[in-house]
DSSP file (Angstrom, degrees, kcal/mol; ACC not computed):
  #  RESIDUE AA STRUCTURE BP1 BP2  ACC     N-H-->O    O-->H-N    N-H-->O    O-->H-N    TCO  KAPPA ALPHA  PHI   PSI    X-CA   Y-CA   Z-CA
    1    1 A X              0   0    0      0, 0.0     2,-0.1     0, 0.0     0, 0.0   0.000 360.0 360.0 360.0 132.7    1.6   21.0   23.2
    2    2 A X     >  -     0   0    0      1,-0.1     4,-2.3    30,-0.0     3,-0.3  -0.425 360.0 -99.5 -92.9 167.9   -2.1   20.1   23.5
    3    3 A X  H  > S+     0   0    0      1,-0.2     4,-2.6     2,-0.2     5,-0.3   0.902 122.3  54.0 -53.4 -48.9   -4.6   19.2   20.8
    4    4 A X  H  > S+     0   0    0      1,-0.2     4,-1.1     2,-0.2    -1,-0.2   0.886 110.4  45.7 -59.8 -39.8   -6.1   22.6   20.8
    5    5 A X  H  4 S+     0   0    0     -3,-0.3     4,-0.4     2,-0.2    -1,-0.2   0.880 113.4  49.6 -68.1 -37.9   -2.7   24.3   20.3
    6    6 A X  H >< S+     0   0    0     -4,-2.3     3,-0.6     1,-0.2    -2,-0.2   0.865 113.3  45.6 -70.1 -35.7   -1.7   21.8   17.5
    7    7 A X  H 3< S+     0   0    0     -4,-2.6    -1,-0.2     1,-0.2    -2,-0.2   0.685 100.7  68.0 -82.3 -19.0   -5.0   22.3   15.7
    8    8 A X  T 3< S+     0   0    0     -4,-1.1     2,-0.5    -5,-0.3    -1,-0.2   0.626  75.7 100.4 -77.6 -11.9   -4.9   26.1   16.0
    9    9 A X  S <  S-     0   0    0     -3,-0.6     2,-0.1    -4,-0.4    -3,-0.0  -0.647  78.4-124.8 -79.7 127.2   -1.9   26.3   13.6
   10   10 A X        -     0   0    0     -2,-0.5    -2,-0.1     1,-0.1    -1,-0.1  -0.359  15.3-157.2 -74.3 144.2   -3.2   27.3   10.2
   11   11 A X        +     0   0    0     -2,-0.1    -1,-0.1     3,-0.0     2,-0.1   0.346  53.2 129.1 -96.0   5.4   -2.5   25.2    7.1
   12   12 A X    >   -     0   0    0      1,-0.2     3,-0.9     4,-0.1    -2,-0.1  -0.358  58.0-144.6 -64.7 133.9   -3.0   28.3    4.9
   13   13 A X  T 3  S+     0   0    0      1,-0.2    -1,-0.2    -2,-0.1     4,-0.1   0.733  96.6  69.2 -70.8 -20.8   -0.2   28.9    2.4
   14   14 A X  T 3  S+     0   0    0      1,-0.1     2,-0.7     2,-0.1    -1,-0.2   0.754  87.4  73.2 -70.4 -21.9   -0.8   32.7    2.9
   15   15 A X  S <  S-     0   0    0     -3,-0.9    -1,-0.1     1,-0.0     2,-0.0  -0.819  86.7-131.3 -96.0 115.2    0.6   32.5    6.5
   16   16 A X        -     0   0    0     -2,-0.7     2,-0.3     1,-0.0    -2,-0.1  -0.347  31.9-175.4 -62.2 144.1    4.3   32.1    6.6
   17   17 A X        -     0   0    0     -4,-0.1     2,-0.5    -2,-0.0     3,-0.1  -0.974  30.0-111.4-140.4 155.9    5.5   29.3    8.9
   18   18 A X     >  -     0   0    0     -2,-0.3     4,-2.8     1,-0.1     5,-0.2  -0.754  23.7-141.4 -85.6 125.5    8.6   27.8   10.2
   19   19 A X  H  > S+     0   0    0     -2,-0.5     4,-3.0     1,-0.2     5,-0.2   0.904 100.0  49.5 -58.1 -45.3    9.2   24.3    8.9
   20   20 A X  H  > S+     0   0    0      1,-0.2     4,-2.0     2,-0.2    -1,-0.2   0.910 114.3  46.1 -65.2 -35.8   10.6   22.8   12.2
   21   21 A X  H  > S+     0   0    0      2,-0.2     4,-2.5     1,-0.2    -2,-0.2   0.904 112.9  49.7 -68.6 -39.3    7.6   24.3   14.2
   22   22 A X  H  X S+     0   0    0     -4,-2.8     4,-2.6     2,-0.2    -2,-0.2   0.919 110.8  49.7 -65.3 -42.2    5.2   23.0   11.6
   23   23 A X  H  X S+     0   0    0     -4,-3.0     4,-1.9    -5,-0.2    -1,-0.2   0.902 111.4  49.7 -58.6 -41.7    6.8   19.5   11.7
   24   24 A X  H  X S+     0   0    0     -4,-2.0     4,-2.5    -5,-0.2    -2,-0.2   0.924 109.0  51.7 -62.7 -46.0    6.5   19.6   15.5
   25   25 A X  H  X S+     0   0    0     -4,-2.5     4,-2.8     1,-0.2    -2,-0.2   0.911 109.9  49.6 -58.2 -45.5    2.9   20.6   15.3
   26   26 A X  H  X S+     0   0    0     -4,-2.6     4,-2.5     1,-0.2    -1,-0.2   0.884 109.7  51.7 -62.3 -37.7    2.1   17.7   12.9
   27   27 A X  H  X S+     0   0    0     -4,-1.9     4,-2.3     2,-0.2    -2,-0.2   0.921 110.3  48.0 -63.3 -44.5    3.9   15.3   15.2
   28   28 A X  H  X S+     0   0    0     -4,-2.5     4,-2.3     2,-0.2    -2,-0.2   0.930 112.3  49.0 -59.8 -47.3    1.8   16.5   18.2
   29   29 A X  H  X S+     0   0    0     -4,-2.8     4,-2.7     1,-0.2    -2,-0.2   0.913 110.9  50.5 -59.1 -42.8   -1.4   16.2   16.2
   30   30 A X  H  X S+     0   0    0     -4,-2.5     4,-2.6     1,-0.2    -1,-0.2   0.891 110.0  50.7 -62.2 -41.2   -0.3   12.7   15.1
   31   31 A X  H  X S+     0   0    0     -4,-2.3     4,-2.2     2,-0.2    -1,-0.2   0.890 110.7  48.3 -62.8 -39.9    0.4   11.7   18.7
   32   32 A X  H  X S+     0   0    0     -4,-2.3     4,-2.1     2,-0.2    -2,-0.2   0.910 112.3  48.6 -70.2 -40.7   -3.0   13.0   19.8
   33   33 A X  H  X S+     0   0    0     -4,-2.7     4,-2.5    -5,-0.2    -2,-0.2   0.909 110.1  52.1 -61.6 -41.5   -4.8   11.1   17.0
   34   34 A X  H  X S+     0   0    0     -4,-2.6     4,-2.3     2,-0.2    -2,-0.2   0.906 107.9  51.9 -61.6 -42.1   -2.8    7.9   17.9
   35   35 A X  H  X S+     0   0    0     -4,-2.2     4,-1.4     1,-0.2    -1,-0.2   0.906 111.0  47.6 -60.8 -39.8   -4.0    8.3   21.6
   36   36 A X  H  X S+     0   0    0     -4,-2.1     4,-1.1     1,-0.2    -2,-0.2   0.909 110.2  52.0 -70.1 -39.5   -7.6    8.6   20.4
   37   37 A X  H  X S+     0   0    0     -4,-2.5     4,-0.9     1,-0.2     3,-0.4   0.896 108.3  52.1 -61.4 -40.2   -7.2    5.6   18.1
   38   38 A X  H  X S+     0   0    0     -4,-2.3     4,-1.7     1,-0.2     5,-0.3   0.823  99.8  64.9 -64.8 -32.9   -5.8    3.6   21.1
   39   39 A X  H  X>S+     0   0    0     -4,-1.4     4,-2.2    -3,-0.2     5,-1.7   0.896  94.6  59.0 -59.7 -43.2   -8.8    4.5   23.2
   40   40 A X  H  <5S+     0   0    0     -4,-1.1    23,-0.6    -3,-0.4     4,-0.4   0.918 110.8  36.6 -60.5 -49.8  -11.3    2.6   21.0
   41   41 A X  H  <5S+     0   0    0     -4,-0.9    -1,-0.2    21,-0.2    -2,-0.2   0.876 128.7  33.3 -70.2 -35.5   -9.9   -0.9   21.2
   42   42 A X  H  <5S+     0   0    0     -4,-1.7    -2,-0.2     2,-0.1    -3,-0.2   0.934 133.5  18.7 -89.5 -51.9   -8.8   -0.6   24.9
   43   43 A X  T  <5S-     0   0    0     -4,-2.2    -3,-0.2    -5,-0.3    -2,-0.1   0.663  97.5-136.7 -96.0 -20.3  -11.3    1.6   26.7
   44   44 A X      < -     0   0    0     -5,-1.7     2,-0.4    -4,-0.4    18,-0.2  -0.009  15.9 -96.1  81.0 165.0  -14.2    1.4   24.3
   45   45 A X  E     -A   61   0A   0     16,-2.3    16,-2.1    -5,-0.2     2,-0.1  -0.982  36.0-112.7-123.2 131.7  -16.4    4.3   23.2
   46   46 A X  E     +A   60   0A   0     -2,-0.4     2,-0.4    14,-0.2    14,-0.2  -0.404  39.7 178.0 -65.0 134.5  -19.7    5.0   24.8
   47   47 A X  E     -A   59   0A   0     12,-3.1    12,-3.3    -2,-0.1     2,-0.1  -0.998  30.5-111.7-143.1 137.1  -22.6    4.4   22.5
   48   48 A X  E     -A   58   0A   0     -2,-0.4     2,-0.6    10,-0.2    10,-0.2  -0.357  23.0-141.8 -67.2 141.3  -26.4    4.7   23.1
   49   49 A X  E     -A   57   0A   0      8,-3.3     7,-3.2    -2,-0.1     8,-1.4  -0.934  23.1-158.7-103.3 124.1  -28.4    1.5   23.2
   50   50 A X  E     -A   55   0A   0     -2,-0.6     2,-0.4     5,-0.2     5,-0.2  -0.790  17.1-173.6-106.7 142.8  -31.8    2.1   21.5
   51   51 A X  E >  S-A   54   0A   0      3,-2.8     3,-1.8    -2,-0.3    -2,-0.0  -0.977  82.6 -14.7-133.7 122.8  -35.0    0.1   21.8
   52   52 A X  T 3  S-     0   0    0     -2,-0.4     3,-0.1     1,-0.3    -1,-0.1   0.879 130.1 -54.5  52.3  38.8  -37.9    1.2   19.5
   53   53 A X  T 3  S+     0   0    0      1,-0.2     2,-0.4     0, 0.0    -1,-0.3   0.529 116.5 112.6  75.0   7.8  -36.0    4.4   18.8
   54   54 A X  E <  S-A   51   0A   0     -3,-1.8    -3,-2.8     0, 0.0     2,-0.4  -0.911  73.0-117.3-113.3 139.9  -35.6    5.3   22.4
   55   55 A X  E     +A   50   0A   0     -2,-0.4    -5,-0.2    -5,-0.2     3,-0.1  -0.596  36.6 170.2 -73.7 127.6  -32.3    5.4   24.3
   56   56 A X  E     -     0   0A   0     -7,-3.2     2,-0.3     1,-0.4    -1,-0.2   0.631  60.5 -22.4-113.0 -25.4  -32.5    2.8   27.1
   57   57 A X  E     -A   49   0A   0     -8,-1.4    -8,-3.3     2,-0.0     2,-0.5  -0.968  62.8-101.5-167.7 179.9  -28.9    2.8   28.3
   58   58 A X  E     -A   48   0A   0     -2,-0.3   -10,-0.2   -10,-0.2     2,-0.2  -0.979  37.1-178.0-119.3 129.2  -25.3    3.5   27.3
   59   59 A X  E     -A   47   0A   0    -12,-3.3   -12,-3.1    -2,-0.5     2,-0.4  -0.648  25.4-111.0-117.0 175.9  -23.1    0.7   26.3
   60   60 A X  E     -A   46   0A   0    -14,-0.2     2,-0.4    -2,-0.2   -14,-0.2  -0.907  21.9-160.0-111.1 139.3  -19.4    0.5   25.2
   61   61 A X  E     -A   45   0A   0    -16,-2.1   -16,-2.3    -2,-0.4     2,-0.3  -0.976   6.7-157.5-120.0 130.3  -18.3   -0.4   21.8
   62   62 A X        -     0   0    0     -2,-0.4     2,-0.8   -18,-0.2   -21,-0.2  -0.826  12.7-133.1-108.6 146.0  -14.8   -1.7   21.2
   63   63 A X     >  +     0   0    0    -23,-0.6     4,-1.4    -2,-0.3     5,-0.1  -0.842  22.6 176.1-106.2 103.8  -12.9   -1.5   17.8
   64   64 A X  H  > S+     0   0    0     -2,-0.8     4,-2.4     2,-0.2    -1,-0.2   0.880  84.1  58.8 -67.0 -37.2  -11.2   -4.7   16.6
   65   65 A X  H  > S+     0   0    0      1,-0.2     4,-2.0     2,-0.2    -1,-0.2   0.927 106.3  46.4 -60.2 -46.1  -10.3   -3.0   13.4
   66   66 A X  H  > S+     0   0    0      1,-0.2     4,-2.3     2,-0.2    -1,-0.2   0.866 110.7  53.6 -63.3 -34.8   -8.3   -0.3   15.2
   67   67 A X  H  X S+     0   0    0     -4,-1.4     4,-2.2     2,-0.2    -2,-0.2   0.903 107.4  50.9 -67.7 -39.6   -6.7   -3.0   17.4
   68   68 A X  H  X S+     0   0    0     -4,-2.4     4,-2.4     2,-0.2    -2,-0.2   0.918 110.2  50.0 -63.8 -41.7   -5.5   -4.9   14.2
   69   69 A X  H  X S+     0   0    0     -4,-2.0     4,-2.2     1,-0.2    -2,-0.2   0.915 110.4  50.1 -62.2 -43.1   -4.0   -1.7   12.8
   70   70 A X  H  X S+     0   0    0     -4,-2.3     4,-2.3     1,-0.2    -1,-0.2   0.904 110.6  48.4 -65.0 -38.4   -2.2   -1.0   16.0
   71   71 A X  H  X S+     0   0    0     -4,-2.2     4,-3.0     2,-0.2     8,-0.3   0.910 109.6  53.1 -66.2 -42.2   -0.8   -4.6   16.1
   72   72 A X  H  < S+     0   0    0     -4,-2.4    -1,-0.2     1,-0.2    -2,-0.2   0.904 113.0  45.0 -59.5 -39.8    0.3   -4.3   12.4
   73   73 A X  H  < S+     0   0    0     -4,-2.2     3,-0.4    -5,-0.2    -2,-0.2   0.897 119.1  39.9 -72.9 -39.3    2.2   -1.1   13.3
   74   74 A X  H  < S+     0   0    0     -4,-2.3    -2,-0.2     1,-0.2    -3,-0.2   0.859 133.5  20.5 -77.4 -39.0    3.8   -2.5   16.5
   75   75 A X    >X  +     0   0    0     -4,-3.0     4,-2.3    -5,-0.2     3,-1.2  -0.569  67.9 160.4-131.3  66.4    4.6   -6.0   15.2
   76   76 A X  H 3> S+     0   0    0     -3,-0.4     4,-1.8     1,-0.3    -1,-0.1   0.857  74.0  61.6 -59.8 -36.3    4.7   -5.7   11.3
   77   77 A X  H 34 S+     0   0    0      1,-0.2    -1,-0.3     2,-0.2    -5,-0.1   0.801 116.2  31.2 -65.4 -23.7    6.8   -8.9   11.1
   78   78 A X  H <4 S+     0   0    0     -3,-1.2    -2,-0.2    -7,-0.2    -1,-0.2   0.795 129.8  31.8-102.8 -30.6    4.0  -10.9   12.7
   79   79 A X  H  < S+     0   0    0     -4,-2.3    -3,-0.2    -8,-0.3    -2,-0.2   0.295  85.0 120.9-113.4   8.3    0.8   -9.1   11.6
   80   80 A X  S  < S-     0   0    0     -4,-1.8     2,-0.2    -5,-0.2    -7,-0.0  -0.271  74.4 -94.4 -70.4 160.8    1.6   -7.7    8.2
   81   81 A X        -     0   0    0      1,-0.1     2,-0.2    -9,-0.0    -1,-0.1  -0.558  46.4-115.9 -73.5 135.9   -0.4   -8.7    5.1
   82   82 A X        -     0   0    0     -2,-0.2     2,-0.4    -3,-0.1    -1,-0.1  -0.537  37.2-175.1 -76.9 139.5    1.3  -11.6    3.4
   83   83 A X        -     0   0    0     -2,-0.2     2,-0.1    -3,-0.0    -3,-0.0  -0.990  33.0-100.3-135.3 144.7    2.7  -10.8   -0.1
   84   84 A X        -     0   0    0     -2,-0.4     4,-0.1     1,-0.1     7,-0.0  -0.396  25.7-168.1 -58.5 130.0    4.3  -13.0   -2.6
   85   85 A X        +     0   0    0     -2,-0.1     2,-0.4     2,-0.1    -1,-0.1   0.227  57.9 104.9-104.1  11.6    8.0  -12.5   -2.6
   86   86 A X  S    S-     0   0    0      1,-0.1    -2,-0.1     2,-0.0     5,-0.1  -0.780  82.7-108.7 -92.8 132.9    8.4  -14.4   -5.9
   87   87 A X     >  -     0   0    0     -2,-0.4     4,-2.6     1,-0.1     3,-0.4  -0.316  30.6-114.0 -57.8 145.5    9.1  -12.3   -8.9
   88   88 A X  H  > S+     0   0    0      1,-0.2     4,-2.4     2,-0.2     5,-0.2   0.867 114.7  51.3 -53.0 -43.5    6.1  -12.1  -11.2
   89   89 A X  H  > S+     0   0    0      1,-0.2     4,-1.6     2,-0.2    -1,-0.2   0.900 112.6  46.0 -64.5 -39.7    7.8  -13.9  -14.1
   90   90 A X  H  > S+     0   0    0     -3,-0.4     4,-2.0     2,-0.2    -1,-0.2   0.888 111.4  51.9 -67.1 -41.2    8.8  -16.8  -11.8
   91   91 A X  H  X S+     0   0    0     -4,-2.6     4,-2.3     1,-0.2    -2,-0.2   0.879 107.2  53.2 -64.8 -37.9    5.3  -16.9  -10.3
   92   92 A X  H  X S+     0   0    0     -4,-2.4     4,-2.7    -5,-0.2    -1,-0.2   0.901 107.8  51.7 -58.7 -43.0    3.8  -17.1  -13.8
   93   93 A X  H  X S+     0   0    0     -4,-1.6     4,-2.5     1,-0.2    -2,-0.2   0.908 110.6  47.3 -64.4 -41.4    6.1  -20.1  -14.5
   94   94 A X  H  X S+     0   0    0     -4,-2.0     4,-2.3     2,-0.2    -1,-0.2   0.914 113.1  48.6 -67.6 -40.5    4.9  -21.9  -11.3
   95   95 A X  H  X S+     0   0    0     -4,-2.3     4,-2.5     1,-0.2    -2,-0.2   0.944 113.1  48.0 -64.0 -47.1    1.2  -21.2  -12.1
   96   96 A X  H  X S+     0   0    0     -4,-2.7     4,-2.6     1,-0.2    -2,-0.2   0.891 110.9  50.4 -63.2 -40.4    1.7  -22.4  -15.7
   97   97 A X  H  X S+     0   0    0     -4,-2.5     4,-2.2     2,-0.2    -1,-0.2   0.912 112.1  47.5 -64.1 -42.4    3.5  -25.6  -14.5
   98   98 A X  H  X S+     0   0    0     -4,-2.3     4,-2.3     2,-0.2    -2,-0.2   0.906 111.3  50.7 -66.3 -41.3    0.7  -26.4  -12.0
   99   99 A X  H  X S+     0   0    0     -4,-2.5     4,-2.2     1,-0.2    -2,-0.2   0.932 112.3  47.1 -61.6 -45.6   -2.0  -25.8  -14.6
  100  100 A X  H  X S+     0   0    0     -4,-2.6     4,-2.5     1,-0.2    -2,-0.2   0.875 110.8  52.0 -63.9 -36.3   -0.2  -28.2  -17.1
  101  101 A X  H  X S+     0   0    0     -4,-2.2     4,-2.2     2,-0.2    -1,-0.2   0.916 111.3  46.4 -67.9 -40.9    0.3  -30.8  -14.4
  102  102 A X  H  X S+     0   0    0     -4,-2.3     4,-2.1     2,-0.2    -2,-0.2   0.889 111.5  51.4 -66.3 -38.6   -3.5  -30.7  -13.5
  103  103 A X  H  X S+     0   0    0     -4,-2.2     4,-2.3     1,-0.2    -2,-0.2   0.927 110.3  50.0 -66.1 -43.7   -4.4  -30.8  -17.2
  104  104 A X  H  X S+     0   0    0     -4,-2.5     4,-2.5     1,-0.2    -2,-0.2   0.894 109.2  51.5 -63.6 -37.1   -2.1  -33.9  -17.6
  105  105 A X  H  X S+     0   0    0     -4,-2.2     4,-2.3     2,-0.2    -1,-0.2   0.902 109.6  49.7 -62.8 -39.6   -3.7  -35.6  -14.6
  106  106 A X  H  X S+     0   0    0     -4,-2.1     4,-2.4     2,-0.2    -2,-0.2   0.904 111.4  48.4 -67.2 -38.3   -7.2  -35.0  -16.1
  107  107 A X  H  X S+     0   0    0     -4,-2.3     4,-2.7     2,-0.2    -2,-0.2   0.920 113.0  48.6 -63.8 -43.7   -6.1  -36.5  -19.5
  108  108 A X  H  X S+     0   0    0     -4,-2.5     4,-2.4     1,-0.2    -2,-0.2   0.882 111.6  49.5 -66.1 -36.4   -4.6  -39.5  -17.7
  109  109 A X  H  X S+     0   0    0     -4,-2.3     4,-2.3     2,-0.2    -1,-0.2   0.919 112.5  47.1 -68.7 -44.1   -7.7  -40.0  -15.6
  110  110 A X  H  X S+     0   0    0     -4,-2.4     4,-2.3     2,-0.2    -2,-0.2   0.905 113.4  48.8 -63.4 -41.0  -10.0  -39.8  -18.7
  111  111 A X  H  X S+     0   0    0     -4,-2.7     4,-2.0     1,-0.2    -2,-0.2   0.913 111.0  50.2 -63.0 -41.5   -7.7  -42.2  -20.5
  112  112 A X  H  X S+     0   0    0     -4,-2.4     4,-1.4     1,-0.2    -2,-0.2   0.892 111.3  48.5 -65.8 -38.9   -7.7  -44.6  -17.6
  113  113 A X  H  X S+     0   0    0     -4,-2.3     4,-1.0     1,-0.2    -1,-0.2   0.882 111.7  49.8 -69.2 -38.5  -11.5  -44.5  -17.4
  114  114 A X  H  < S+     0   0    0     -4,-2.3     4,-0.5     1,-0.2    -2,-0.2   0.853 111.0  48.3 -72.4 -31.5  -11.9  -45.2  -21.1
  115  115 A X  H  < S+     0   0    0     -4,-2.0     3,-0.4     1,-0.2    -1,-0.2   0.774 106.7  57.2 -77.0 -25.3   -9.5  -48.1  -21.1
  116  116 A X  H  < S+     0   0    0     -4,-1.4    -1,-0.2     1,-0.2    -2,-0.2   0.785 101.6  56.8 -70.8 -27.6  -11.3  -49.6  -18.1
  117  117 A X     <        0   0    0     -4,-1.0    -1,-0.2     1,-0.2    -2,-0.2   0.706 360.0 360.0 -77.8 -20.3  -14.6  -49.7  -20.0
  118  118 A X              0   0    0     -4,-0.5    -1,-0.2    -3,-0.4    -2,-0.2   0.412 360.0 360.0 -91.7 360.0  -13.1  -51.8  -22.9
């Protein structure tokens, strides 16, 4: 099924539709969109180059952002966003302990400086 066929299927609730056919049409549309998304990072998209408001040539623009999304989808274990895997309560304890340790070091440093002056 081609893009034109996939997009000609109406989303109107008034028109009865077969769920398997609808799901198939959505899959085809998603495949076509995915192909188009892949074109930007790999082949580039033609874009006019302007000088003083006049088109002087046509250049290619490549999309690094689309490439990043493709990599995240293909290799999520390598390119996913890092997220804390520590439960929030445990993370709060770690942050509080670090905060207290830094506060203690500051007090110790101030005390050390004050005793050096006497």
